C-alpha positions, 0 to 999 in steps of 0.5 A: 125165363133167363136164356143163356145165363148159367148158374155160378154159385149160391151165396150165403154171405151178404158181404161177399155178395156185395163185393161180387156185385161191385167187381162184376159191375166194374168189369161190365159183366152181364149177371143176374141175381136170384133171391132164394129166401123163402118166407115160411116156418123154417126161419124166425121172422127176424133171422138173418138167413141169406141165400142168393143164386148168382147167374152169369151170362154165357159170354162173360162166364170165363171172365167172371170165373177168374174174378169171382174165384179169388173173391170166394177164396178170400171169404172161405173160413179158415179150416184148421186140421 
């Protein structure tokens, strides 16, 4: 079990996750990734379903939040009202 790691968010975009990993590594932030993909009948074998939980160590949580908030905003889809 991972102690002192707090859930940050679930990532559904592999490109966003790649950028997050790069940024977290660059700033020497302690994090853990948990692959949430479950093999089963819900998705075809060759589907591109992607789901990863990002957990951040409590000592780095505030620092990671400032870095990742900007990245997540950049990847949000543009919603037209």
